[in-house]
C-alpha positions as CSV (number, residue, x, y, z in Angstrom):
1,M,-38.0,-52.3,12.6
2,Q,-37.2,-53.1,9.0
3,I,-38.3,-49.9,7.6
4,I,-36.0,-48.3,10.4
5,R,-33.1,-50.2,9.3
6,S,-33.6,-49.2,5.7
7,N,-34.3,-45.7,6.1
8,F,-30.9,-46.0,8.0
9,G,-29.0,-47.6,5.2
10,K,-30.3,-45.2,2.6
11,A,-29.3,-42.1,5.1
12,W,-25.7,-43.7,5.4
13,I,-25.3,-44.2,1.7
14,L,-26.6,-40.6,1.1
15,S,-23.8,-39.3,3.5
16,V,-21.3,-41.6,2.0
17,L,-22.2,-39.9,-1.4
18,I,-22.2,-36.6,-0.1
19,F,-18.6,-37.0,1.5
20,T,-17.3,-38.3,-1.9
21,L,-18.7,-35.6,-3.8
22,F,-17.0,-32.9,-1.4
23,G,-13.9,-35.0,-1.8
24,V,-14.0,-34.8,-5.5
25,V,-14.7,-31.0,-5.3
26,V,-11.7,-30.4,-3.0
27,C,-9.5,-32.4,-5.3
28,F,-10.3,-30.4,-8.2
29,V,-9.8,-27.1,-6.5
30,A,-6.4,-28.4,-5.2
31,A,-5.8,-29.7,-8.7
32,N,-6.8,-26.2,-10.5
33,P,-4.4,-23.7,-8.6
34,I,-5.1,-20.0,-9.1
35,E,-2.7,-18.3,-11.9
36,V,-1.6,-14.8,-11.7
37,K,1.0,-12.7,-13.1
38,D,4.0,-11.1,-11.0
39,A,6.0,-7.9,-11.9
40,E,8.0,-9.8,-14.8
41,E,4.7,-10.9,-16.1
42,K,5.7,-14.5,-15.0
43,T,3.0,-16.8,-14.0
44,V,2.9,-17.7,-10.6
45,M,0.4,-20.9,-9.7
46,I,-1.2,-20.4,-6.1
47,T,-2.4,-23.5,-4.6
48,S,-3.3,-22.0,-1.2
49,S,-3.8,-18.7,0.6
50,E,-4.7,-20.3,3.8
51,R,-1.6,-18.6,5.5
52,I,-0.5,-15.4,4.2
53,V,2.7,-13.4,4.7
54,S,2.8,-9.7,3.6
55,L,6.1,-8.1,3.0
56,N,4.9,-4.5,2.6
57,G,2.7,-2.4,4.2
58,S,0.2,-1.4,1.1
59,T,-0.1,-5.4,0.5
60,T,-1.3,-5.8,4.2
61,E,-3.5,-3.0,3.5
62,I,-5.2,-4.6,0.6
63,L,-5.6,-8.0,2.3
64,F,-7.5,-6.6,5.2
65,A,-9.8,-4.8,2.8
66,L,-10.6,-7.6,0.7
67,G,-11.8,-9.4,3.8
68,V,-8.9,-12.1,4.2
69,G,-7.1,-10.5,6.9
70,K,-7.7,-13.5,9.4
71,K,-5.2,-15.5,6.6
72,V,-2.3,-13.1,7.4
73,V,-0.1,-14.7,9.9
74,G,2.7,-12.0,9.5
75,C,3.8,-8.8,8.1
76,D,6.8,-6.6,7.6
77,A,7.5,-3.1,9.8
78,S,6.0,-1.0,7.1
79,S,2.6,-2.2,7.8
80,T,0.8,0.3,9.6
81,Y,-2.7,0.2,8.3
82,P,-5.2,-1.2,9.6
83,K,-4.3,0.8,12.9
84,D,-2.3,-1.2,15.5
85,I,-1.9,-4.2,12.9
86,K,1.8,-4.3,13.9
87,K,0.8,-5.2,17.7
88,K,-1.5,-8.1,16.5
89,L,0.9,-9.7,14.0
90,P,4.2,-11.1,14.1
91,S,6.9,-8.9,12.4
92,V,9.0,-10.7,9.6
93,G,11.4,-7.3,9.9
94,Y,11.5,-4.4,7.1
95,Q,11.0,-5.4,3.6
96,Y,14.6,-4.5,2.9
97,G,16.0,-6.5,5.5
98,L,14.3,-9.7,5.5
99,N,15.3,-13.1,6.6
100,A,14.2,-16.4,5.2
101,E,13.9,-18.2,8.8
102,G,11.8,-15.6,10.4
103,I,9.3,-16.0,7.3
104,L,9.2,-19.7,7.2
105,S,8.8,-19.8,11.2
106,L,5.1,-18.8,10.3
107,K,4.6,-21.8,8.0
108,P,3.4,-19.5,5.2
109,T,1.5,-20.9,2.1
110,L,1.8,-17.5,0.2
111,V,4.3,-14.6,0.6
112,I,3.5,-11.6,-1.4
113,G,5.5,-8.3,-1.6
114,R,6.9,-5.6,-3.5
115,D,9.4,-6.8,-6.5
116,D,12.3,-5.0,-4.8
117,V,12.3,-6.6,-1.7
118,K,15.7,-7.3,-0.3
119,P,18.1,-9.3,0.1
120,P,16.8,-11.1,-3.0
121,Q,18.4,-14.5,-1.8
122,V,15.5,-14.8,0.7
123,V,12.8,-14.8,-2.3
124,E,15.1,-17.8,-3.7
125,Q,15.3,-19.4,-0.2
126,L,11.5,-19.2,0.5
127,R,10.8,-20.9,-3.1
128,M,13.4,-23.3,-2.4
129,A,11.3,-24.4,0.6
130,G,8.3,-24.7,-1.3
131,V,6.7,-21.5,-0.6
132,T,4.7,-19.7,-3.1
133,V,6.0,-15.9,-3.5
134,L,4.1,-13.6,-5.5
135,L,6.0,-10.1,-6.0
136,L,4.1,-7.2,-7.5
137,K,5.5,-3.8,-8.9
138,E,4.7,-1.0,-6.2
139,P,2.2,1.5,-8.4
140,R,3.1,5.1,-9.3
141,T,-0.6,5.6,-11.0
142,F,-4.1,5.0,-10.4
143,E,-4.3,2.4,-13.1
144,T,-1.4,0.3,-11.6
145,A,-2.9,0.5,-8.3
146,K,-6.3,-1.0,-9.6
147,K,-4.1,-3.5,-11.5
148,R,-2.2,-4.6,-8.4
149,L,-5.4,-4.7,-6.2
150,L,-7.1,-7.1,-8.9
151,T,-4.3,-9.0,-8.9
152,I,-3.9,-9.7,-5.2
153,G,-7.8,-9.8,-4.9
154,K,-7.5,-12.9,-7.8
155,A,-4.9,-14.5,-6.2
156,V,-6.8,-14.9,-2.7
157,G,-9.8,-15.9,-4.1
158,C,-11.6,-12.6,-3.8
159,E,-11.9,-11.3,-7.2
160,K,-15.5,-9.8,-6.6
161,K,-14.3,-8.0,-3.6
162,A,-11.5,-6.6,-5.6
163,K,-13.8,-5.1,-8.1
164,E,-15.9,-3.4,-5.5
165,L,-12.8,-1.8,-4.2
166,T,-11.8,-0.8,-7.6
167,K,-15.3,0.9,-8.1
168,T,-14.8,2.7,-5.1
169,L,-11.5,4.0,-6.2
170,E,-13.0,5.1,-9.3
171,T,-15.4,7.0,-7.7
172,D,-12.7,9.1,-5.9
173,I,-10.9,9.3,-9.3
174,K,-14.0,11.2,-11.0
175,K,-14.3,13.4,-7.7
176,L,-10.9,14.5,-8.2
177,E,-11.0,14.8,-12.1
178,K,-14.0,17.5,-11.2
179,K,-11.7,19.3,-9.1
180,L,-8.7,19.2,-11.6
181,S,-11.0,20.5,-14.2
182,S,-12.2,23.5,-12.0
183,R,-8.5,24.5,-11.9
184,E,-7.9,24.3,-15.4
185,G,-5.8,27.3,-16.9
186,K,-4.9,28.3,-13.3
187,P,-1.5,28.6,-12.0
188,K,-0.2,25.3,-10.2
189,Q,0.9,25.4,-6.5
190,K,4.8,24.5,-6.2
191,A,4.9,21.7,-3.5
192,L,7.9,20.4,-1.8
193,F,8.0,16.9,-0.3
194,L,10.4,16.8,3.1
195,Y,11.0,13.4,4.4
196,L,12.1,13.9,8.1
197,R,13.0,11.6,11.1
198,G,13.8,14.3,13.6
199,T,16.5,17.0,12.8
200,Q,19.2,14.5,11.9
201,T,17.4,12.9,8.8
202,T,16.1,15.4,6.4
203,L,15.5,14.7,2.7
204,V,13.9,16.0,-0.4
205,L,12.1,13.7,-2.4
206,G,11.9,13.7,-6.2
207,K,9.3,13.3,-8.9
208,D,10.0,9.7,-9.4
209,T,8.9,8.7,-5.8
210,A,5.4,7.7,-4.4
211,P,4.9,11.3,-3.2
212,G,6.3,12.8,-6.1
213,A,3.7,10.8,-8.3
214,M,0.9,11.9,-6.2
215,F,1.9,15.6,-6.9
216,E,1.7,14.8,-10.6
217,I,-1.8,13.1,-9.9
218,V,-3.3,16.3,-8.0
219,G,-2.0,18.8,-10.6
220,A,0.9,20.3,-8.3
221,E,4.1,21.1,-9.4
222,N,7.1,19.2,-8.1
223,A,9.8,21.9,-6.6
224,A,12.3,19.2,-6.5
225,E,11.4,17.9,-9.9
226,N,15.0,17.6,-11.1
227,I,15.9,15.3,-8.2
228,K,15.9,11.7,-8.7
229,G,15.0,9.6,-5.7
230,N,15.8,11.6,-2.4
231,K,18.6,14.0,-1.7
232,P,19.7,15.5,1.5
233,M,17.6,18.9,2.3
234,T,20.0,22.2,2.3
235,A,18.8,25.5,3.4
236,E,20.2,27.0,0.2
237,A,18.3,24.4,-2.0
238,V,15.0,24.7,-0.3
239,I,15.2,28.5,-0.5
240,A,16.1,28.4,-4.3
241,A,13.1,26.2,-4.9
242,Q,10.8,28.8,-3.5
243,P,7.8,26.2,-2.9
244,D,4.5,27.4,-2.0
245,V,3.6,24.5,0.4
246,Y,5.5,21.8,2.1
247,V,4.5,18.4,2.1
248,L,5.3,15.7,4.8
249,F,4.4,12.3,6.2
250,T,2.8,12.7,9.8
251,T,5.3,11.2,11.5
252,G,7.8,13.0,9.8
253,L,6.1,16.4,11.1
254,E,5.8,15.3,14.5
255,S,9.2,14.1,14.5
256,V,10.5,17.8,14.5
257,G,7.6,19.1,17.0
258,G,4.9,20.4,14.5
259,V,4.6,23.1,12.2
260,D,6.6,25.4,14.5
261,G,9.4,23.0,15.1
262,L,9.4,22.3,11.2
263,L,9.9,26.2,10.4
264,K,12.9,26.4,12.7
265,L,14.8,24.2,10.4
266,P,17.5,26.0,8.3
267,G,15.9,27.9,5.3
268,L,12.1,26.6,5.7
269,A,10.7,29.8,6.9
270,H,12.5,32.0,4.1
271,T,9.8,30.4,1.4
272,P,6.4,31.4,0.3
273,A,5.4,28.1,2.2
274,G,7.2,29.2,5.3
275,K,6.1,32.6,5.4
276,N,2.5,31.6,5.1
277,K,2.9,28.5,7.4
278,R,1.6,26.2,4.5
279,V,2.3,22.7,5.7
280,V,0.3,19.5,4.5
281,A,0.6,16.1,6.3
282,L,-0.6,12.8,5.4
283,D,0.0,9.4,6.9
284,G,2.8,7.7,5.4
285,Q,1.0,4.7,3.8
286,Y,-1.9,6.5,2.9
287,L,-0.4,9.1,0.6
288,S,2.5,6.9,-0.8
289,G,0.9,3.1,-0.5
290,F,-1.3,3.3,-3.6
291,G,-3.5,0.9,-1.8
292,P,-7.5,1.1,-1.6
293,R,-7.5,4.1,-0.3
294,C,-5.3,6.4,-2.8
295,G,-8.1,7.7,-4.3
296,R,-9.1,9.6,-1.1
297,A,-5.6,10.3,-0.1
298,A,-5.3,12.4,-3.7
299,L,-8.7,14.0,-2.6
300,E,-7.1,15.1,0.7
301,L,-3.8,16.0,-0.7
302,F,-5.5,18.3,-3.3
303,R,-7.3,19.6,-0.7
304,G,-4.7,20.3,1.5
305,I,-2.9,22.4,-1.3
306,Y,-5.3,23.9,-3.0
307,E,-8.4,24.6,-0.7
308,V,-7.0,25.0,2.7
309,E,-5.1,27.8,4.1
310,G,-2.2,27.4,6.6
311,H,-1.6,23.8,7.6
312,F,-3.7,20.7,7.1
313,I,-3.2,17.1,8.4
314,A,-4.9,13.8,7.2
315,T,-4.5,10.6,8.8
316,G,-6.6,8.6,6.5
317,E,-8.5,6.8,9.4
């Protein structure tokens, strides 16, 4: 009986020591927050990523690719990947029309988004409420895409996984570089990006946009290189540009009734792209998000512009 009591006492003491040690470790972690740099190169101290709200689609995609999707408690309306994500998570509205109350109702410990979210007052309200906010620049190159991926990975304690994702991206970049080398010295295809929401919203995007950046990456000439941002599409301007291929988001192409509907828009049938029905459509977030799949998206854009006749559609699934 004495032996049993002795063993029980030793076990109890051991348990206390284990829990004490565990408590010390937890306190140590809490006392050593993760430090990352934001869009302005300011240090952001992150003490918890247990409840994350994502303020743009590419951030949401990155978080799920890193394996922390279960910690995401809300996202904005631009989040379209993974598939059906908006059905699974509460929406905080669109990234350029946010309100602090909706975000705070989700009790986030960390909010991540673009550095141009609007209105800016919302960011200040979140910070005043004690929420850590990490704002990052939207990438326009592979290098900045990798940098953002690694920053978010570090912020949520997934640096190893982030490095794995960047290696996959680098593999796609090397494949693209081989394709570009094979075209060295050959004429570039002239591409025109059309942003459509039915026949009432028809815009042309310039080279300082995400699709414009992708044109440069895949070695295509931007038919709207003199346009900054976006401008309304006119028949005269499209005909004057004489693009070899039209590039759109898949939702935009669907909104006008597919390729046949697209070519009924004023002026579009009277260009090399229209006459040859050269239309390339990619999912919006896939093409312009510069997330973990951006290398694949560039490869598919290259394929659509240079390796496929007629029309080409890629969803990124």
